C-alpha positions in Angstrom: 0.1 0.2 0.0 1.5 3.0 -1.1 2.1 6.1 1.8 -0.5 8.5 -0.1 -3.4 5.8 0.1 -2.8 5.4 3.7 -3.0 8.7 4.5 -6.3 9.3 2.9 -8.4 8.8 5.7 -9.3 12.2 7.7 -9.8 12.7 11.0 -13.6 13.2 10.9 -13.9 10.7 8.1 -12.7 8.2 10.5 -15.0 9.4 12.9 -18.0 9.0 10.7 -17.1 5.6 9.4 -16.8 4.8 13.1 -20.8 6.7 14.0 -22.1 4.7 11.7 -20.9 1.3 12.7 -21.9 2.6 16.2 -25.7 3.2 15.0 -25.9 -0.1 13.2 -24.1 -2.0 16.5 -26.9 0.4 18.5 -29.5 -1.4 16.2 -28.4 -4.6 15.9 -28.2 -4.7 19.7 -32.0 -3.5 20.0 -33.0 -6.2 18.0 -30.7 -8.9 19.9 -31.8 -8.0 23.1 -35.8 -7.8 22.7 -36.3 -11.2 21.7 -33.8 -12.2 23.9 -36.0 -10.4 26.9 -38.8 -12.5 25.6 -37.4 -16.0 25.0 -35.8 -16.0 28.6 -38.1 -13.7 30.9 -37.0 -11.6 33.8 -35.2 -14.2 35.7 -32.8 -15.5 32.9 -32.1 -11.6 32.7 -31.4 -11.7 35.9 -29.0 -14.5 35.6 -28.0 -12.7 32.0 -27.2 -9.4 34.2 -25.5 -11.1 36.7 -22.7 -12.6 34.6 -22.5 -8.9 32.6 -21.6 -7.1 35.9 -19.0 -9.0 36.8 -17.9 -9.5 33.3 -17.5 -5.8 32.8 -15.2 -4.3 35.1 -12.6 -7.3 34.8 -12.5 -6.8 30.8 -12.3 -3.4 31.3 -9.0 -3.9 33.3 -7.7 -6.3 31.2 -8.0 -4.3 28.1 -7.1 -0.8 29.6 -4.6 1.6 28.2 -3.2 -0.9 25.8 -5.1 -0.2 22.9 -4.4 2.8 23.2 -0.9 2.6 23.5 -0.8 0.4 20.7 -2.6 3.3 18.0 -0.4 6.0 19.8 2.6 4.4 19.4 1.9 2.5 15.8 1.0 6.0 14.3 3.9 8.3 15.7 6.4 5.5 14.5 4.6 5.8 11.0 4.9 9.3 11.0 9.1 8.6 11.3 8.8 6.3 8.6 9.9 3.5 11.2 7.8 0.5 9.2 10.2 -1.8 10.8 9.0 -0.9 14.4 5.3 -0.9 13.5 5.5 -4.2 12.7 7.7 -5.0 16.3 5.2 -3.2 18.1 1.9 -5.5 16.6 3.9 -8.6 17.5 4.6 -7.4 21.0 1.7 -5.7 21.6 -0.2 -9.2 20.4 2.0 -11.1 22.6 1.1 -8.8 25.7 -2.6 -9.0 25.0 -2.3 -12.3 24.9 -0.9 -12.8 28.7 -3.6 -9.7 30.3 -6.5 -11.9 28.2 -5.3 -14.8 29.8 -5.2 -13.4 33.3 -8.4 -11.6 32.7 -10.3 -14.8 31.8 -8.6 -17.2 34.6 -9.3 -14.1 36.7 -13.1 -14.2 35.8 -13.3 -17.4 36.1 -11.7 -17.5 39.7 -13.9 -15.2 41.2 -17.0 -16.4 39.5 -18.2 -18.7 42.6 -17.4 -16.8 45.7 -19.2 -13.8 43.6 -22.3 -15.1 42.8 -22.7 -17.5 46.2 -21.9 -14.4 48.5 -22.4 -11.5 46.5 -24.8 -11.8 44.2 -26.5 -14.6 46.2 -27.5 -16.4 42.9 -25.5 -19.7 42.5 -27.1 -20.8 39.6 -25.7 -17.9 37.4 -21.8 -19.6 38.0 -22.7 -21.1 34.2 -23.3 -18.2 33.0 -20.3 -16.3 34.4 -18.1 -19.2 32.7 -19.9 -19.0 29.4 -18.5 -15.7 28.6 -15.3 -15.9 30.9 -13.2 -16.6 27.2 -14.9 -13.7 25.6 -12.2 -11.6 27.7 -9.6 -13.4 26.0 -10.9 -13.1 22.2 -11.6 -9.5 23.1 -7.6 -8.9 24.2 -6.5 -9.9 21.4 -8.9 -8.5 18.7 -8.2 -5.2 19.9 -4.3 -5.7 19.1 -5.4 -6.0 15.6 -8.2 -3.2 16.4 -5.1 -0.8 17.5 -2.8 -1.5 14.7 -5.8 -0.9 12.2 -6.4 2.9 14.3 -2.6 3.6 14.5 -2.9 3.1 10.9 -5.3 5.6 10.2 -7.7 3.4 8.9 -11.1 3.1 10.8 -12.6 0.7 8.5 -11.6 -2.9 10.0 -12.7 -1.7 13.6 -15.9 -0.6 12.1 -16.9 -3.7 10.0 -15.3 -5.8 13.1 -17.6 -4.6 15.2 -20.8 -5.0 13.1 -19.4 -8.3 12.3 -19.2 -9.3 16.6 -23.3 -7.8 16.3 -24.5 -9.7 13.8 -22.7 -13.0 15.2 -23.9 -12.0 18.6 -27.3 -12.3 17.0 -27.5 -15.0 15.1 -26.0 -17.0 17.9 -27.5 -15.7 20.8 -30.9 -15.8 19.9 -30.1 -19.4 17.5 -28.5 -20.6 20.7 -31.2 -19.2 23.0 -34.0 -21.2 21.2 -32.6 -24.6 20.8 -32.0 -24.3 25.1 -35.8 -23.7 25.3 -36.3 -26.6 23.1 -33.6 -28.7 25.2 -35.3 -28.0 28.1 -38.9 -28.5 26.5 -38.2 -31.9 25.3 -37.0 -33.4 28.7 -38.7 -31.8 31.0 -36.7 -29.3 32.7 -39.3 -26.8 33.8 -37.3 -26.1 38.0 -36.5 -22.1 37.4 -33.2 -23.1 39.2 -32.2 -25.2 36.6 -34.1 -23.9 33.4 -33.1 -20.7 33.3 -29.8 -20.8 34.2 -29.5 -23.3 31.0 -31.3 -20.4 28.7 -29.2 -17.9 30.1 -26.0 -19.5 29.4 -26.6 -20.3 26.0 -28.2 -16.1 25.4 -25.1 -15.2 26.7 -22.6 -17.6 24.9 -23.7 -15.4 21.7 -21.5 -13.0 23.0 -18.4 -15.1 23.1 -19.1 -16.3 19.7 -19.6 -13.3 18.5 -15.8 -11.8 19.9 -14.4 -14.4 17.9 -16.4 -14.4 14.9 -14.5 -10.4 14.8 -11.6 -11.8 15.7 -11.5 -14.0 12.8 -12.4 -11.4 10.6 -9.4 -9.3 11.4 -7.2 -12.1 11.4 -8.3 -13.3 7.7 -7.5 -9.4 6.8 -4.4 -9.5 8.2 -3.3 -12.5 6.6 -5.2 -11.3 3.2 -3.9 -7.6 3.0 -0.4 -7.7 5.2 0.6 -5.0 7.7 0.5 -1.8 4.9 3.2 -1.0 3.8 5.7 -2.5 1.2 8.6 -4.4 1.6 11.3 -1.4 -0.6 10.0 0.7 2.9 10.6 -2.2 5.1 14.0 -2.6 3.9 14.2 1.5 3.4 13.4 1.9 7.1 15.4 1.8 10.0 15.9 -1.4 12.1 13.5 -1.7 14.7 13.3 -1.4 18.2 14.2 -4.4 21.1 10.9 -6.3 21.6 11.9 -5.2 25.3 12.4 -1.3 24.6 8.8 -1.8 22.4 7.1 -3.5 25.6 8.5 -0.5 28.3 7.2 2.5 26.1 3.9 0.3 25.6 3.2 0.0 29.3 4.8 3.2 30.1 2.5 4.7 27.8 -0.2 2.3 29.4 -0.4 2.5 32.9 -1.9 6.4 33.5 -4.7 5.1 31.3 -5.0 2.0 32.6 -5.2 4.2 36.2 -7.8 6.6 34.8 -9.9 3.6 34.0 -9.2 2.2 37.4 -10.3 5.1 39.1 -13.3 5.3 37.1 -14.2 1.8 37.6 -14.0 2.1 41.3 -15.5 5.2 41.4 -18.8 4.3 39.1 -19.2 1.5 42.4 -18.4 3.7 45.0 -20.7 6.3 43.5 -23.7 4.0 42.8 -23.2 2.6 46.1 -23.1 6.3 47.6 -25.8 7.6 45.8 -28.5 4.5 47.0 -27.1 4.7 50.5 -28.2 8.6 51.2 -31.2 8.1 49.4 -32.3 5.8 51.7 -31.6 8.2 54.3 -33.2 11.2 52.5 -36.2 9.0 52.2 -36.3 8.0 55.9 -35.8 11.8 57.3 -38.3 12.9 54.6 -40.4 10.6 52.9 -43.4 13.1 53.1 -41.7 15.8 51.6 -40.3 13.9 48.7 -44.1 12.5 48.2 -45.0 16.3 48.4 -42.6 17.6 45.8 -43.3 15.2 43.6 -47.2 14.0 43.9 -47.3 11.9 40.5 -45.3 9.1 42.4 -47.4 6.1 42.6 -48.9 5.0 45.9 -47.3 1.5 44.8 -44.1 2.6 45.2 -43.7 1.3 48.7 -39.1 1.2 48.3 -39.4 4.9 47.6 -35.6 5.7 47.1 -35.0 2.7 44.8 -38.0 4.1 42.6 -36.0 7.8 43.1 -32.9 6.0 41.4 -34.6 3.9 39.2 -35.6 7.5 37.4 -31.8 8.6 37.4 -31.5 5.9 35.2 -33.9 6.8 32.7 -31.8 9.7 32.3 -28.6 8.4 32.3 -29.8 6.2 29.1 -30.8 9.7 27.3 -27.8 11.4 28.2 -25.4 9.1 27.1 -26.4 9.0 23.3 -24.3 12.0 22.0 -21.1 11.2 24.3 -20.9 7.5 22.4 -21.0 9.9 19.0 -18.5 11.9 20.2 -16.5 9.6 21.9 -15.7 8.2 17.9 -13.7 11.9 17.3 -11.4 10.6 20.1 -10.8 7.4 18.9 -10.2 8.8 15.6 -8.4 11.9 16.2 -5.2 9.9 18.6 -3.4 8.6 16.0 -4.0 11.4 13.8 -2.6 13.9 16.7 0.0 11.5 17.8 1.3 11.6 13.7 1.5 15.7 14.0 3.0 15.7 17.6 5.9 13.4 16.3 6.6 15.3 13.8 6.1 18.6 15.7 3.7 19.9 12.6 2.5 22.6 14.5 -0.3 23.5 12.2 -2.0 20.5 12.2 -1.7 19.8 16.1 -4.1 23.2 16.1 -6.5 22.0 13.5 -6.6 18.7 14.4 -7.2 19.7 18.1 -9.7 22.6 17.3 -11.8 20.8 14.9 -12.2 17.7 17.6 -13.6 20.6 20.3 -15.5 22.6 17.5 -17.4 19.3 16.0 -18.0 18.5 19.8 -19.5 21.1 20.8 -20.9 22.0 17.7 -22.9 18.2 18.2 -23.5 18.5 21.9 -24.9 22.5 22.5 -27.7 21.7 20.4 -28.8 18.4 21.8 -28.2 19.4 25.5 -30.1 23.0 24.3 -33.1 20.5 22.4 -32.4 18.0 25.5 -33.3 21.0 28.2 -36.2 22.6 26.2 -37.9 19.6 25.3 -37.4 17.3 28.1 -40.8 16.5 29.1 -42.0 16.4 25.5 -39.0 13.8 24.8 -39.8 12.0 28.2 -43.6 11.6 27.4 -42.7 10.5 23.6 -40.6 7.8 24.8 -42.3 6.9 28.0 -45.8 8.6 28.8 -47.7 5.6 26.6 -46.9 3.0 29.5 -45.0 4.7 32.6 -47.1 8.7 32.9 -45.1 9.7 36.1 -41.6 9.3 34.6 -41.4 12.2 32.2 -42.9 14.3 35.8 -40.2 12.6 37.6 -37.7 12.7 35.3 -37.8 16.5 33.7 -36.0 18.2 36.4 -33.0 16.1 36.3 -32.8 15.7 32.1 -32.9 19.8 31.7 -30.0 20.0 34.4 -28.1 17.1 32.3 -29.5 18.7 28.6 -27.9 22.2 29.9 -24.3 20.5 30.5 -24.2 18.0 28.3 -21.6 19.7 25.9 -18.6 18.7 29.2 -20.1 14.5 29.1 -19.6 14.7 24.8 -16.2 16.6 25.4 -14.7 14.6 28.8 -13.7 11.5 26.3 -12.0 12.9 23.5 -10.6 15.7 25.4 -8.7 12.8 27.3 -7.8 11.2 24.5 -6.2 14.1 22.9 -4.2 14.5 26.3 -3.1 10.8 25.7 -2.3 11.3 21.8 0.7 14.0 22.9 2.2 11.8 26.3 0.3 13.6 28.7 -2.0 10.8 29.7 -1.2 11.4 33.7 -3.1 14.7 33.3 -6.9 13.2 32.7 -6.3 10.5 35.1 -5.2 12.8 38.1 -8.1 15.5 37.3 -10.7 12.9 36.9 -9.7 11.4 40.1 -10.0 14.5 41.9 -13.6 15.3 40.8 -15.1 12.1 41.5 -14.1 12.3 45.4 -15.4 15.8 44.4 -18.4 14.1 43.3 -18.7 11.4 45.8 -18.7 14.3 48.6 -21.2 16.3 47.0 -23.4 12.9 46.7 -22.9 12.5 50.3 -24.0 15.9 51.1 -26.8 16.6 48.7 -28.6 13.6 47.9 -29.0 13.0 51.7 -31.2 16.3 51.6 -34.7 15.3 51.2 -35.3 18.6 48.8 -32.5 17.8 47.1 -33.1 13.4 47.0 -32.2 12.4 43.3 -31.6 16.0 42.1 -28.5 15.6 44.1 -26.6 12.9 42.2 -27.4 15.3 38.9 -25.5 18.4 40.2 -23.0 16.0 41.5 -22.4 14.4 38.5 -22.7 17.8 36.6 -19.7 18.8 38.7 -18.0 15.7 38.2 -17.2 16.0 34.3 -17.0 19.7 34.2 -14.6 20.0 37.1 -12.5 17.4 34.9 -13.1 18.7 31.6 -12.3 21.8 32.5 -9.0 21.2 34.1 -7.8 18.9 31.1 -8.7 21.7 28.5 -6.6 24.2 30.6 -3.5 21.6 30.4 -4.3 20.7 26.8 -4.0 24.4 25.5 -1.2 24.7 28.2 1.3 21.7 26.4 0.6 22.2 22.6 1.0 26.5 23.0 -2.1 26.7 21.1 -4.2 29.9 21.6 -7.5 28.9 22.8 -10.4 30.8 20.1 -13.0 31.6 22.3 -15.4 32.4 19.2 -15.1 29.8 17.5 -15.0 27.3 20.4 -17.6 28.9 22.4 -19.9 31.8 21.3 -20.9 30.3 17.7 -22.0 27.3 18.7 -23.6 28.9 22.0 -25.5 31.2 19.9 -26.4 28.5 17.3 -27.9 26.3 20.1 -29.7 29.0 21.2 -31.4 29.8 17.7 -32.1 25.6 17.8 -33.8 26.0 21.9 -36.2 28.8 20.8 -37.1 27.0 17.5 -37.7 23.7 19.4 -39.3 25.7 21.9 -41.6 28.0 19.6 -42.7 25.4 17.4 -43.8 23.2 20.2 -45.8 26.4 22.1 -47.4 27.4 18.5 -48.3 24.2 17.7 -49.6 23.0 21.3 -51.6 26.2 21.2 -52.9 26.5 17.4 -52.7 22.8 15.7 -55.3 20.3 16.9 -52.7 17.0 16.9 -51.5 14.6 19.3 -48.1 15.8 21.8 -46.1 12.9 19.9 -46.4 14.3 16.4 -45.9 18.2 17.7 -42.8 17.1 19.4 -41.1 15.1 16.4 -42.4 18.1 14.5 -40.3 20.3 17.1 -37.4 18.8 16.8 -37.2 18.7 13.1 -37.4 22.5 13.2 -34.8 22.7 15.9 -32.5 20.6 13.2 -33.1 23.0 10.1 -33.3 26.0 12.4 -29.9 25.3 14.0 -28.3 24.5 10.3 -29.3 27.8 9.4 -27.9 29.7 12.2 -24.6 27.6 11.7 -24.0 28.8 8.2 -25.5 32.7 8.5 -22.6 33.2 12.0 -20.1 30.7 9.9 -19.5 28.2 12.8 -17.5 25.8 10.6 -14.0 26.1 9.1 -12.8 25.6 6.1 -10.6 22.4 7.6 -13.4 21.0 9.3 -15.3 20.5 5.9 -12.2 19.5 4.1 -11.8 16.6 7.3 -14.9 15.0 5.6 -15.6 12.4 2.7 -15.9 14.3 -0.5 -14.6 17.9 1.7 -13.4 19.4 -1.1 -16.2 19.6 -3.2 -18.4 20.5 0.2 -16.3 23.6 1.1 -16.1 24.5 -2.9 -20.4 24.5 -2.9 -19.8 26.5 0.9 -17.3 29.0 0.1 -19.1 30.3 -2.8 -22.0 30.7 -0.2 -19.7 32.2 2.0 -21.0 30.8 4.9 -17.1 29.1 6.0 -15.7 30.5 8.9 
């Protein structure tokens, strides 16, 4: 593959590829989860969830750091023309991933029994955990391949492997679950403690087979296409560093990233425990106050603290949608920025950082404003028919999260940008401090009946806000780039304000003057808000030419927009 071919995939085009794959994966996951839930029911899903709860943190620790380290190191060496090093980095990282993957699988298998017996109090879930344990090993090997391709600034293999993983999970998960149900029926197995673990094990085995299918695709691609450079380039390139030096560099890069992941996982567990504990205190000290604040709470909600915590989870699902999209900007930007940083390309360093931050703001701010302005109508649209109390209960929390959504959207990309320039310690320290502040605020605010679950929303905003502000400060300090307030803050804010006005005005006017169902009015308000926002973006010239050039067919689009005089 020639060098110019390798460089065709720009930062934003790579991100768009990952966004598209993420959307497809989410759709496939929804198609998978709905029938699985219907197949195995609440009890079976309980065993399934029990296995997933212990699998995820061990998977996260096993995977943390090394994929990013591989991507960063490969992109840097590609920029310097050290192609022999690139081959060695992949081989060394693959061996390292085999070790961490084996350790993660063995650890999960080892803790499975004490976890299900003494923590989850569901010993029947043991076979379900053992069925998903091999997925850690396979995922680690798979990450070596994904990290390699991402470091080469080629996001297509990662995207295809993600879709492959979801499709295999869908086919085998549903197929094996169906066969397990038929097996239990034909053999007269109807005891819940025997039947449901068998069915849940079959369902979760689809997850393991999905990772295997994804890895097989990546292995075949690597065998077919090779490493991505010619024999001539290898011959002319400098000799590779020793495997020991490469491993040492990988570990040095990975350690602060692993630390950030550990802090995040531990903080999540402590945060969940703190919020639930303090909600119980708030209910015990002022249940009448809380019920007066929320008269729509059903009388059947005897465990009021559990009910309130469930409302918080509803809003969390909505607020995570945009950060999942901006996350892809971070993944795509890391190898690009690492390359520019390695060769001290100041112009492209500035363009990459500003484009990532600007696109994050241009996506998250209107989404957040729209979420805040249409909080209750959106919640009515999603939950109003089956659970009419949820929209009223969750409205205030969604408004808080909507106004500050850009903090969540920026969190992951800014962290990745710092990792790309070798400053991974900064997000580890800032996020650790922010998490401590969050836990303190949880303890103080959530326990006050007048705040209750809103205290958790406030503490979450404070956590991400502090972390992002500190990280952005140090990002510009280390790169010595001037912070462009107009481009990064003022223009996105102005365009988002028009978006919010469009949403509010449309909903208000249609509700008052047009006899249509609220759901149709809500959808119309969202569509008008999007149209108003796009027009506002163009009128105030919020997009730069550099942003557009990074898109697929960017040159053609830029020429059209330049003729319209709408580029900043």
